[in-house]
N, CA, C and O atoms as a GROMACS GRO file, in nm:
protein
  536
    1MET      N    1   1.727  -0.448   0.841
    1MET     CA    2   1.604  -0.444   0.766
    1MET      C    3   1.520  -0.325   0.812
    1MET      O    4   1.507  -0.300   0.932
    2ALA      N    5   1.463  -0.253   0.718
    2ALA     CA    6   1.381  -0.137   0.752
    2ALA      C    7   1.248  -0.181   0.812
    2ALA      O    8   1.186  -0.276   0.766
    3ARG      N    9   1.206  -0.111   0.916
    3ARG     CA   10   1.080  -0.142   0.982
    3ARG      C   11   0.965  -0.080   0.904
    3ARG      O   12   0.972   0.035   0.862
    4GLU      N   13   0.860  -0.156   0.886
    4GLU     CA   14   0.740  -0.108   0.815
    4GLU      C   15   0.669  -0.008   0.903
    4GLU      O   16   0.639  -0.037   1.019
    5ARG      N   17   0.640   0.113   0.849
    5ARG     CA   18   0.577   0.218   0.928
    5ARG      C   19   0.426   0.225   0.907
    5ARG      O   20   0.360   0.304   0.974
    6ARG      N   21   0.372   0.147   0.819
    6ARG     CA   22   0.228   0.152   0.794
    6ARG      C   23   0.154   0.090   0.912
    6ARG      O   24   0.197  -0.010   0.968
    7GLY      N   25   0.042   0.150   0.947
    7GLY     CA   26  -0.038   0.099   1.057
    7GLY      C   27  -0.126  -0.017   1.016
    7GLY      O   28  -0.159  -0.102   1.099
    8ARG      N   29  -0.165  -0.023   0.892
    8ARG     CA   30  -0.257  -0.127   0.843
    8ARG      C   31  -0.198  -0.192   0.719
    8ARG      O   32  -0.115  -0.133   0.650
    9SER      N   33  -0.242  -0.314   0.691
    9SER     CA   34  -0.194  -0.381   0.570
    9SER      C   35  -0.263  -0.321   0.448
    9SER      O   36  -0.372  -0.266   0.457
   10ARG      N   37  -0.197  -0.332   0.336
   10ARG     CA   38  -0.251  -0.279   0.211
   10ARG      C   39  -0.283  -0.394   0.118
   10ARG      O   40  -0.226  -0.503   0.128
   11ILE      N   41  -0.376  -0.369   0.027
   11ILE     CA   42  -0.409  -0.468  -0.075
   11ILE      C   43  -0.353  -0.420  -0.208
   11ILE      O   44  -0.350  -0.300  -0.235
   12ASN      N   45  -0.309  -0.513  -0.290
   12ASN     CA   46  -0.260  -0.478  -0.423
   12ASN      C   47  -0.377  -0.448  -0.513
   12ASN      O   48  -0.475  -0.523  -0.516
   13VAL      N   49  -0.368  -0.340  -0.588
   13VAL     CA   50  -0.474  -0.297  -0.678
   13VAL      C   51  -0.410  -0.246  -0.807
   13VAL      O   52  -0.288  -0.232  -0.815
   14MET      N   53  -0.492  -0.219  -0.906
   14MET     CA   54  -0.446  -0.156  -1.029
   14MET      C   55  -0.561  -0.068  -1.080
   14MET      O   56  -0.639  -0.108  -1.166
   15PHE      N   57  -0.568   0.052  -1.024
   15PHE     CA   58  -0.672   0.147  -1.060
   15PHE      C   59  -0.608   0.275  -1.110
   15PHE      O   60  -0.498   0.312  -1.067
   16GLY      N   61  -0.676   0.343  -1.200
   16GLY     CA   62  -0.635   0.477  -1.238
   16GLY      C   63  -0.703   0.576  -1.146
   16GLY      O   64  -0.817   0.555  -1.105
   17ALA      N   65  -0.634   0.684  -1.112
   17ALA     CA   66  -0.691   0.788  -1.026
   17ALA      C   67  -0.629   0.921  -1.068
   17ALA      O   68  -0.542   0.925  -1.156
   18THR      N   69  -0.673   1.028  -1.005
   18THR     CA   70  -0.620   1.160  -1.035
   18THR      C   71  -0.579   1.228  -0.905
   18THR      O   72  -0.651   1.221  -0.805
   19LEU      N   73  -0.463   1.293  -0.907
   19LEU     CA   74  -0.420   1.378  -0.797
   19LEU      C   75  -0.424   1.521  -0.846
   19LEU      O   76  -0.378   1.552  -0.956
   20GLU      N   77  -0.481   1.610  -0.763
   20GLU     CA   78  -0.488   1.752  -0.797
   20GLU      C   79  -0.433   1.832  -0.682
   20GLU      O   80  -0.456   1.801  -0.565
   21GLY      N   81  -0.360   1.937  -0.716
   21GLY     CA   82  -0.311   2.026  -0.612
   21GLY      C   83  -0.241   2.146  -0.669
   21GLY      O   84  -0.159   2.134  -0.761
   22HIS      N   85  -0.272   2.263  -0.616
   22HIS     CA   86  -0.206   2.389  -0.654
   22HIS      C   87  -0.202   2.408  -0.805
   22HIS      O   88  -0.098   2.442  -0.860
   23GLY      N   89  -0.314   2.386  -0.872
   23GLY     CA   90  -0.325   2.411  -1.015
   23GLY      C   91  -0.274   2.299  -1.104
   23GLY      O   92  -0.284   2.310  -1.226
   24ALA      N   93  -0.220   2.192  -1.047
   24ALA     CA   94  -0.170   2.079  -1.127
   24ALA      C   95  -0.264   1.961  -1.110
   24ALA      O   96  -0.320   1.941  -1.002
   25SER      N   97  -0.280   1.883  -1.214
   25SER     CA   98  -0.362   1.762  -1.211
   25SER      C   99  -0.286   1.652  -1.282
   25SER      O  100  -0.237   1.673  -1.394
   26ARG      N  101  -0.274   1.536  -1.219
   26ARG     CA  102  -0.199   1.425  -1.276
   26ARG      C  103  -0.277   1.296  -1.267
   26ARG      O  104  -0.333   1.263  -1.162
   27PHE      N  105  -0.280   1.221  -1.380
   27PHE     CA  106  -0.336   1.086  -1.379
   27PHE      C  107  -0.229   0.993  -1.324
   27PHE      O  108  -0.114   1.000  -1.366
   28VAL      N  109  -0.267   0.906  -1.231
   28VAL     CA  110  -0.172   0.813  -1.169
   28VAL      C  111  -0.234   0.674  -1.165
   28VAL      O  112  -0.354   0.657  -1.186
   29ARG      N  113  -0.150   0.575  -1.138
   29ARG     CA  114  -0.195   0.437  -1.125
   29ARG      C  115  -0.172   0.393  -0.981
   29ARG      O  116  -0.058   0.396  -0.933
   30LEU      N  117  -0.278   0.353  -0.911
   30LEU     CA  118  -0.264   0.300  -0.776
   30LEU      C  119  -0.209   0.159  -0.783
   30LEU      O  120  -0.252   0.080  -0.867
   31VAL      N  121  -0.115   0.128  -0.695
   31VAL     CA  122  -0.059  -0.007  -0.692
   31VAL      C  123  -0.092  -0.079  -0.563
   31VAL      O  124  -0.090  -0.202  -0.558
   32ASP      N  125  -0.123  -0.004  -0.456
   32ASP     CA  126  -0.173  -0.065  -0.333
   32ASP      C  127  -0.261   0.035  -0.261
   32ASP      O  128  -0.253   0.156  -0.286
   33LEU      N  129  -0.345  -0.016  -0.172
   33LEU     CA  130  -0.447   0.067  -0.109
   33LEU      C  131  -0.475   0.017   0.032
   33LEU      O  132  -0.486  -0.104   0.054
   34SER      N  133  -0.488   0.110   0.127
   34SER     CA  134  -0.534   0.078   0.262
   34SER      C  135  -0.631   0.187   0.303
   34SER      O  136  -0.654   0.283   0.228
   35GLU      N  137  -0.688   0.173   0.422
   35GLU     CA  138  -0.783   0.276   0.465
   35GLU      C  139  -0.714   0.409   0.494
   35GLU      O  140  -0.780   0.513   0.497
   36ASN      N  141  -0.584   0.407   0.516
   36ASN     CA  142  -0.512   0.530   0.549
   36ASN      C  143  -0.427   0.588   0.438
   36ASN      O  144  -0.374   0.699   0.452
   37GLY      N  145  -0.412   0.516   0.325
   37GLY     CA  146  -0.330   0.569   0.218
   37GLY      C  147  -0.314   0.473   0.104
   37GLY      O  148  -0.379   0.368   0.098
   38CYS      N  149  -0.225   0.508   0.012
   38CYS     CA  150  -0.204   0.424  -0.106
   38CYS      C  151  -0.064   0.446  -0.161
   38CYS      O  152   0.001   0.547  -0.132
   39GLY      N  153  -0.019   0.352  -0.241
   39GLY     CA  154   0.102   0.366  -0.319
   39GLY      C  155   0.061   0.388  -0.463
   39GLY      O  156  -0.039   0.332  -0.508
   40LEU      N  157   0.138   0.468  -0.535
   40LEU     CA  158   0.099   0.497  -0.673
   40LEU      C  159   0.221   0.518  -0.760
   40LEU      O  160   0.334   0.534  -0.713
   41VAL      N  161   0.195   0.516  -0.890
   41VAL     CA  162   0.297   0.537  -0.992
   41VAL      C  163   0.242   0.638  -1.092
   41VAL      O  164   0.125   0.631  -1.129
   42GLY      N  165   0.326   0.732  -1.135
   42GLY     CA  166   0.282   0.828  -1.235
   42GLY      C  167   0.373   0.948  -1.242
   42GLY      O  168   0.472   0.956  -1.169
   43ASP      N  169   0.341   1.039  -1.330
   43ASP     CA  170   0.415   1.164  -1.346
   43ASP      C  171   0.368   1.259  -1.237
   43ASP      O  172   0.254   1.307  -1.241
   44LEU      N  173   0.453   1.287  -1.141
   44LEU     CA  174   0.414   1.368  -1.025
   44LEU      C  175   0.469   1.510  -1.031
   44LEU      O  176   0.455   1.586  -0.935
   45ASP      N  177   0.531   1.546  -1.142
   45ASP     CA  178   0.587   1.681  -1.156
   45ASP      C  179   0.480   1.787  -1.136
   45ASP      O  180   0.368   1.775  -1.187
   46GLY      N  181   0.513   1.890  -1.062
   46GLY     CA  182   0.422   2.002  -1.042
   46GLY      C  183   0.328   1.987  -0.925
   46GLY      O  184   0.255   2.081  -0.893
   47LEU      N  185   0.327   1.872  -0.858
   47LEU     CA  186   0.239   1.853  -0.744
   47LEU      C  187   0.311   1.891  -0.615
   47LEU      O  188   0.428   1.859  -0.597
   48GLU      N  189   0.240   1.958  -0.527
   48GLU     CA  190   0.292   1.989  -0.394
   48GLU      C  191   0.256   1.874  -0.301
   48GLU      O  192   0.194   1.777  -0.345
   49SER      N  193   0.292   1.883  -0.175
   49SER     CA  194   0.266   1.772  -0.083
   49SER      C  195   0.118   1.756  -0.052
   49SER      O  196   0.072   1.644  -0.032
   50GLU      N  197   0.042   1.865  -0.046
   50GLU     CA  198  -0.102   1.855  -0.019
   50GLU      C  199  -0.176   1.840  -0.151
   50GLU      O  200  -0.166   1.926  -0.239
   51VAL      N  201  -0.252   1.731  -0.164
   51VAL     CA  202  -0.324   1.702  -0.288
   51VAL      C  203  -0.465   1.655  -0.257
   51VAL      O  204  -0.497   1.617  -0.144
   52MET      N  205  -0.547   1.658  -0.359
   52MET     CA  206  -0.680   1.599  -0.352
   52MET      C  207  -0.675   1.472  -0.437
   52MET      O  208  -0.641   1.476  -0.555
   53PHE      N  209  -0.710   1.360  -0.376
   53PHE     CA  210  -0.709   1.230  -0.441
   53PHE      C  211  -0.850   1.205  -0.496
   53PHE      O  212  -0.947   1.207  -0.419
   54HIS      N  213  -0.863   1.182  -0.628
   54HIS     CA  214  -0.992   1.156  -0.690
   54HIS      C  215  -0.991   1.017  -0.751
   54HIS      O  216  -0.902   0.983  -0.830
   55TRP      N  217  -1.088   0.936  -0.715
   55TRP     CA  218  -1.106   0.805  -0.776
   55TRP      C  219  -1.254   0.778  -0.785
   55TRP      O  220  -1.324   0.770  -0.683
   56ARG      N  221  -1.303   0.765  -0.908
   56ARG     CA  222  -1.446   0.751  -0.935
   56ARG      C  223  -1.520   0.862  -0.863
   56ARG      O  224  -1.490   0.979  -0.887
   57ALA      N  225  -1.616   0.831  -0.778
   57ALA     CA  226  -1.693   0.936  -0.710
   57ALA      C  227  -1.627   0.982  -0.581
   57ALA      O  228  -1.676   1.076  -0.518
   58ALA      N  229  -1.517   0.920  -0.539
   58ALA     CA  230  -1.450   0.955  -0.414
   58ALA      C  231  -1.353   1.070  -0.435
   58ALA      O  232  -1.282   1.075  -0.536
   59ALA      N  233  -1.349   1.161  -0.339
   59ALA     CA  234  -1.250   1.269  -0.336
   59ALA      C  235  -1.203   1.280  -0.192
   59ALA      O  236  -1.283   1.303  -0.101
   60VAL      N  237  -1.072   1.263  -0.171
   60VAL     CA  238  -1.017   1.260  -0.036
   60VAL      C  239  -0.897   1.354  -0.027
   60VAL      O  240  -0.804   1.344  -0.107
   61ARG      N  241  -0.899   1.444   0.071
   61ARG     CA  242  -0.781   1.528   0.096
   61ARG      C  243  -0.668   1.437   0.140
   61ARG      O  244  -0.687   1.349   0.225
   62SER      N  245  -0.549   1.460   0.082
   62SER     CA  246  -0.437   1.370   0.105
   62SER      C  247  -0.306   1.445   0.107
   62SER      O  248  -0.300   1.564   0.078
   63ARG      N  249  -0.201   1.372   0.143
   63ARG     CA  250  -0.066   1.429   0.147
   63ARG      C  251   0.032   1.329   0.087
   63ARG      O  252   0.029   1.211   0.121
   64LEU      N  253   0.119   1.378  -0.003
   64LEU     CA  254   0.228   1.296  -0.053
   64LEU      C  255   0.331   1.286   0.059
   64LEU      O  256   0.391   1.387   0.097
   65VAL      N  257   0.352   1.166   0.112
   65VAL     CA  258   0.445   1.151   0.225
   65VAL      C  259   0.585   1.114   0.178
   65VAL      O  260   0.682   1.138   0.250
   66TRP      N  261   0.597   1.056   0.061
   66TRP     CA  262   0.728   1.032   0.000
   66TRP      C  263   0.713   1.023  -0.151
   66TRP      O  264   0.609   0.979  -0.201
   67VAL      N  265   0.815   1.065  -0.222
   67VAL     CA  266   0.818   1.058  -0.368
   67VAL      C  267   0.955   1.010  -0.409
   67VAL      O  268   1.056   1.062  -0.362
   68ASP      N  269   0.961   0.910  -0.496
   68ASP     CA  270   1.086   0.858  -0.549
   68ASP      C  271   1.068   0.844  -0.700
   68ASP      O  272   1.018   0.742  -0.747
   69SER      N  273   1.109   0.946  -0.774
   69SER     CA  274   1.096   0.948  -0.919
   69SER      C  275   0.948   0.944  -0.957
   69SER      O  276   0.878   1.044  -0.940
   70THR      N  277   0.900   0.831  -1.008
   70THR     CA  278   0.760   0.821  -1.052
   70THR      C  279   0.675   0.741  -0.953
   70THR      O  280   0.558   0.713  -0.982
   71ARG      N  281   0.728   0.705  -0.839
   71ARG     CA  282   0.653   0.631  -0.736
   71ARG      C  283   0.632   0.722  -0.616
   71ARG      O  284   0.714   0.809  -0.587
   72ALA      N  285   0.520   0.702  -0.546
   72ALA     CA  286   0.491   0.786  -0.429
   72ALA      C  287   0.402   0.712  -0.331
   72ALA      O  288   0.334   0.616  -0.365
   73GLY      N  289   0.406   0.760  -0.208
   73GLY     CA  290   0.317   0.713  -0.103
   73GLY      C  291   0.226   0.827  -0.063
   73GLY      O  292   0.271   0.941  -0.046
   74VAL      N  293   0.098   0.798  -0.049
   74VAL     CA  294  -0.003   0.899  -0.016
   74VAL      C  295  -0.070   0.861   0.115
   74VAL      O  296  -0.107   0.745   0.136
   75ARG      N  297  -0.087   0.959   0.204
   75ARG     CA  298  -0.162   0.938   0.327
   75ARG      C  299  -0.292   1.017   0.318
   75ARG      O  300  -0.289   1.137   0.291
   76PHE      N  301  -0.405   0.950   0.340
   76PHE     CA  302  -0.535   1.016   0.339
   76PHE      C  303  -0.556   1.089   0.471
   76PHE      O  304  -0.517   1.039   0.577
   77GLU      N  305  -0.618   1.210   0.466
   77GLU     CA  306  -0.646   1.283   0.590
   77GLU      C  307  -0.752   1.211   0.673
   77GLU      O  308  -0.747   1.215   0.796
   78GLN      N  309  -0.847   1.146   0.606
   78GLN     CA  310  -0.951   1.070   0.674
   78GLN      C  311  -0.947   0.927   0.622
   78GLN      O  312  -0.926   0.907   0.502
   79PRO      N  313  -0.967   0.827   0.708
   79PRO     CA  314  -0.969   0.688   0.660
   79PRO      C  315  -1.080   0.668   0.557
   79PRO      O  316  -1.186   0.731   0.564
   80VAL      N  317  -1.055   0.579   0.460
   80VAL     CA  318  -1.155   0.546   0.359
   80VAL      C  319  -1.199   0.401   0.379
   80VAL      O  320  -1.128   0.321   0.439
   81ASP      N  321  -1.316   0.369   0.330
   81ASP     CA  322  -1.368   0.232   0.337
   81ASP      C  323  -1.317   0.158   0.213
   81ASP      O  324  -1.374   0.170   0.105
   82VAL      N  325  -1.209   0.081   0.231
   82VAL     CA  326  -1.146   0.012   0.119
   82VAL      C  327  -1.243  -0.087   0.055
   82VAL      O  328  -1.250  -0.094  -0.068
   83GLY      N  329  -1.317  -0.162   0.135
   83GLY     CA  330  -1.413  -0.258   0.080
   83GLY      C  331  -1.515  -0.192  -0.010
   83GLY      O  332  -1.551  -0.246  -0.114
   84ARG      N  333  -1.560  -0.076   0.030
   84ARG     CA  334  -1.658  -0.002  -0.051
   84ARG      C  335  -1.594   0.048  -0.180
   84ARG      O  336  -1.655   0.042  -0.287
   85MET      N  337  -1.469   0.099  -0.170
   85MET     CA  338  -1.401   0.149  -0.289
   85MET      C  339  -1.375   0.036  -0.388
   85MET      O  340  -1.403   0.050  -0.507
   86VAL      N  341  -1.322  -0.075  -0.339
   86VAL     CA  342  -1.293  -0.188  -0.427
   86VAL      C  343  -1.422  -0.250  -0.477
   86VAL      O  344  -1.427  -0.297  -0.591
   87GLY      N  345  -1.525  -0.251  -0.396
   87GLY     CA  346  -1.654  -0.305  -0.437
   87GLY      C  347  -1.716  -0.228  -0.552
   87GLY      O  348  -1.789  -0.284  -0.632
   88ARG      N  349  -1.685  -0.098  -0.560
   88ARG     CA  350  -1.736  -0.017  -0.672
   88ARG      C  351  -1.683  -0.067  -0.805
   88ARG      O  352  -1.753  -0.060  -0.906
   89VAL      N  353  -1.560  -0.116  -0.806
   89VAL     CA  354  -1.502  -0.166  -0.930
   89VAL      C  355  -1.582  -0.286  -0.978
   89VAL      O  356  -1.616  -0.295  -1.096
   90ALA      N  357  -1.611  -0.379  -0.888
   90ALA     CA  358  -1.686  -0.498  -0.926
   90ALA      C  359  -1.827  -0.460  -0.973
   90ALA      O  360  -1.882  -0.525  -1.063
   91ALA      N  361  -1.884  -0.357  -0.913
   91ALA     CA  362  -2.020  -0.318  -0.948
   91ALA      C  363  -2.031  -0.255  -1.086
   91ALA      O  364  -2.138  -0.259  -1.146
   92VAL      N  365  -1.922  -0.198  -1.138
   92VAL     CA  366  -1.931  -0.129  -1.268
   92VAL      C  367  -1.872  -0.209  -1.382
   92VAL      O  368  -1.869  -0.160  -1.495
   93ARG      N  369  -1.826  -0.330  -1.358
   93ARG     CA  370  -1.770  -0.411  -1.467
   93ARG      C  371  -1.878  -0.449  -1.567
   93ARG      O  372  -1.993  -0.473  -1.531
   94VAL      N  373  -1.838  -0.453  -1.693
   94VAL     CA  374  -1.930  -0.490  -1.801
   94VAL      C  375  -1.947  -0.642  -1.799
   94VAL      O  376  -1.848  -0.714  -1.795
   95PRO      N  377  -2.073  -0.692  -1.801
   95PRO     CA  378  -2.093  -0.836  -1.802
   95PRO      C  379  -2.032  -0.901  -1.927
   95PRO      O  380  -2.020  -0.836  -2.031
   96ARG      N  381  -1.994  -1.027  -1.916
   96ARG     CA  382  -1.930  -1.097  -2.028
   96ARG      C  383  -2.018  -1.106  -2.152
   96ARG      O  384  -1.966  -1.108  -2.264
   97HIS      N  385  -2.148  -1.110  -2.136
   97HIS     CA  386  -2.237  -1.123  -2.250
   97HIS      C  387  -2.262  -0.991  -2.323
   97HIS      O  388  -2.340  -0.986  -2.418
   98SER      N  389  -2.197  -0.884  -2.279
   98SER     CA  390  -2.216  -0.754  -2.339
   98SER      C  391  -2.162  -0.752  -2.483
   98SER      O  392  -2.060  -0.816  -2.512
   99PRO      N  393  -2.229  -0.680  -2.573
   99PRO     CA  394  -2.177  -0.667  -2.709
   99PRO      C  395  -2.056  -0.573  -2.716
   99PRO      O  396  -1.992  -0.563  -2.821
  100CYS      N  397  -2.024  -0.504  -2.606
  100CYS     CA  398  -1.910  -0.413  -2.604
  100CYS      C  399  -1.781  -0.493  -2.603
  100CYS      O  400  -1.764  -0.583  -2.520
  101ARG      N  401  -1.692  -0.462  -2.692
  101ARG     CA  402  -1.563  -0.530  -2.700
  101ARG      C  403  -1.453  -0.425  -2.716
  101ARG      O  404  -1.475  -0.319  -2.775
  102ARG      N  405  -1.337  -0.456  -2.663
  102ARG     CA  406  -1.223  -0.366  -2.682
  102ARG      C  407  -1.174  -0.379  -2.824
  102ARG      O  408  -1.170  -0.489  -2.879
  103PRO      N  409  -1.136  -0.267  -2.886
  103PRO     CA  410  -1.079  -0.277  -3.021
  103PRO      C  411  -0.942  -0.342  -3.015
  103PRO      O  412  -0.869  -0.324  -2.918
  104GLY      N  413  -0.909  -0.416  -3.116
  104GLY     CA  414  -0.780  -0.481  -3.122
  104GLY      C  415  -0.696  -0.423  -3.234
  104GLY      O  416  -0.749  -0.361  -3.326
  105VAL      N  417  -0.566  -0.443  -3.227
  105VAL     CA  418  -0.478  -0.403  -3.334
  105VAL      C  419  -0.478  -0.518  -3.433
  105VAL      O  420  -0.433  -0.628  -3.400
  106ARG      N  421  -0.527  -0.494  -3.552
  106ARG     CA  422  -0.546  -0.601  -3.648
  106ARG      C  423  -0.437  -0.605  -3.756
  106ARG      O  424  -0.447  -0.680  -3.852
  107SER      N  425  -0.336  -0.526  -3.739
  107SER     CA  426  -0.232  -0.517  -3.841
  107SER      C  427  -0.099  -0.560  -3.783
  107SER      O  428  -0.069  -0.536  -3.666
  108SER      N  429  -0.019  -0.626  -3.867
  108SER     CA  430   0.116  -0.659  -3.822
  108SER      C  431   0.206  -0.537  -3.835
  108SER      O  432   0.321  -0.539  -3.790
  109ASN      N  433   0.154  -0.430  -3.897
  109ASN     CA  434   0.228  -0.306  -3.912
  109ASN      C  435   0.143  -0.192  -3.853
  109ASN      O  436   0.080  -0.118  -3.929
  110PRO      N  437   0.141  -0.178  -3.719
  110PRO     CA  438   0.053  -0.077  -3.658
  110PRO      C  439   0.097   0.065  -3.691
  110PRO      O  440   0.215   0.092  -3.714
  111SER      N  441   0.000   0.154  -3.691
  111SER     CA  442   0.029   0.296  -3.715
  111SER      C  443   0.102   0.354  -3.594
  111SER      O  444   0.108   0.290  -3.488
  112LEU      N  445   0.156   0.474  -3.608
  112LEU     CA  446   0.224   0.542  -3.498
  112LEU      C  447   0.127   0.564  -3.382
  112LEU      O  448   0.164   0.548  -3.266
  113ALA      N  449   0.002   0.600  -3.414
  113ALA     CA  450  -0.098   0.622  -3.309
  113ALA      C  451  -0.128   0.492  -3.234
  113ALA      O  452  -0.142   0.494  -3.111
  114GLU      N  453  -0.136   0.379  -3.305
  114GLU     CA  454  -0.159   0.250  -3.240
  114GLU      C  455  -0.040   0.211  -3.153
  114GLU      O  456  -0.058   0.156  -3.044
  115LYS      N  457   0.082   0.239  -3.200
  115LYS     CA  458   0.202   0.210  -3.120
  115LYS      C  459   0.203   0.292  -2.992
  115LYS      O  460   0.231   0.240  -2.884
  116ARG      N  461   0.172   0.421  -3.004
  116ARG     CA  462   0.169   0.507  -2.885
  116ARG      C  463   0.061   0.463  -2.788
  116ARG      O  464   0.082   0.464  -2.666
  117SER      N  465  -0.055   0.424  -2.840
  117SER     CA  466  -0.162   0.376  -2.753
  117SER      C  467  -0.120   0.249  -2.679
  117SER      O  468  -0.147   0.236  -2.560
  118ALA      N  469  -0.055   0.158  -2.749
  118ALA     CA  470  -0.007   0.034  -2.686
  118ALA      C  471   0.099   0.064  -2.581
  118ALA      O  472   0.098   0.003  -2.474
  119GLU      N  473   0.190   0.157  -2.609
  119GLU     CA  474   0.292   0.194  -2.512
  119GLU      C  475   0.230   0.256  -2.388
  119GLU      O  476   0.272   0.226  -2.277
  120TRP      N  477   0.130   0.343  -2.405
  120TRP     CA  478   0.062   0.405  -2.292
  120TRP      C  479  -0.007   0.298  -2.207
  120TRP      O  480   0.006   0.298  -2.085
  121CYS      N  481  -0.079   0.208  -2.271
  121CYS     CA  482  -0.147   0.102  -2.196
  121CYS      C  483  -0.048   0.015  -2.121
  121CYS      O  484  -0.072  -0.021  -2.006
  122ALA      N  485   0.064  -0.018  -2.183
  122ALA     CA  486   0.167  -0.099  -2.117
  122ALA      C  487   0.224  -0.025  -1.997
  122ALA      O  488   0.248  -0.085  -1.893
  123TRP      N  489   0.246   0.106  -2.012
  123TRP     CA  490   0.298   0.185  -1.900
  123TRP      C  491   0.199   0.187  -1.785
  123TRP      O  492   0.237   0.168  -1.670
  124VAL      N  493   0.070   0.210  -1.815
  124VAL     CA  494  -0.032   0.215  -1.712
  124VAL      C  495  -0.041   0.081  -1.639
  124VAL      O  496  -0.057   0.078  -1.517
  125LEU      N  497  -0.030  -0.028  -1.714
  125LEU     CA  498  -0.038  -0.161  -1.654
  125LEU      C  499   0.093  -0.205  -1.590
  125LEU      O  500   0.096  -0.303  -1.516
  126GLY      N  501   0.200  -0.133  -1.618
  126GLY     CA  502   0.328  -0.168  -1.559
  126GLY      C  503   0.392  -0.290  -1.622
  126GLY      O  504   0.464  -0.365  -1.556
  127ILE      N  505   0.365  -0.310  -1.751
  127ILE     CA  506   0.423  -0.424  -1.821
  127ILE      C  507   0.508  -0.376  -1.938
  127ILE      O  508   0.496  -0.261  -1.980
  128GLY      N  509   0.592  -0.461  -1.989
  128GLY     CA  510   0.674  -0.426  -2.104
  128GLY      C  511   0.608  -0.474  -2.232
  128GLY      O  512   0.527  -0.566  -2.230
  129LEU      N  513   0.643  -0.413  -2.342
  129LEU     CA  514   0.595  -0.455  -2.472
  129LEU      C  515   0.698  -0.546  -2.538
  129LEU      O  516   0.818  -0.526  -2.524
  130VAL      N  517   0.651  -0.644  -2.609
  130VAL     CA  518   0.740  -0.734  -2.684
  130VAL      C  519   0.756  -0.674  -2.822
  130VAL      O  520   0.658  -0.655  -2.894
  131SER      N  521   0.879  -0.645  -2.858
  131SER     CA  522   0.908  -0.585  -2.988
  131SER      C  523   0.915  -0.697  -3.092
  131SER      O  524   0.982  -0.798  -3.070
  132GLN      N  525   0.847  -0.678  -3.206
  132GLN     CA  526   0.849  -0.777  -3.311
  132GLN      C  527   0.907  -0.719  -3.439
  132GLN      O  528   0.869  -0.758  -3.549
  133GLU      N  529   0.999  -0.625  -3.424
  133GLU     CA  530   1.060  -0.564  -3.543
  133GLU      C  531   1.150  -0.665  -3.609
  133GLU      O  532   1.219  -0.742  -3.543
  134ARG      N  533   1.148  -0.664  -3.743
  134ARG     CA  534   1.227  -0.762  -3.819
  134ARG      C  535   1.334  -0.695  -3.897
  134ARG      O  536   1.410  -0.763  -3.967
   0.00000   0.00000   0.00000
């Protein structure tokens, strides 16, 4: 069995973030987070090992320590306050009584744009789509 090399435990998360480095910028999905790094999923083509990790107002110099296809591990140069980062998510959530609602697909025959949007959302969330083709 492989020995775990992480110094601290990580929490499971599902946040969007951006990695930037050497002229490339990629949107990624965080899947776990600790004060020293994170695991993520996304298109990592064009990124070098040294990157800048951007999430909301936070920007942290980081290094890609491993990459396997679309998954990667990132080590932060300086520890981050995970509680503060995760707490920001709770602070910006829209209250339930808000008149803001997500648009829904109201057709049994969605347009190509609606299909692509649904596929993108499913990819970001890491879930599969149920095909209802007849």
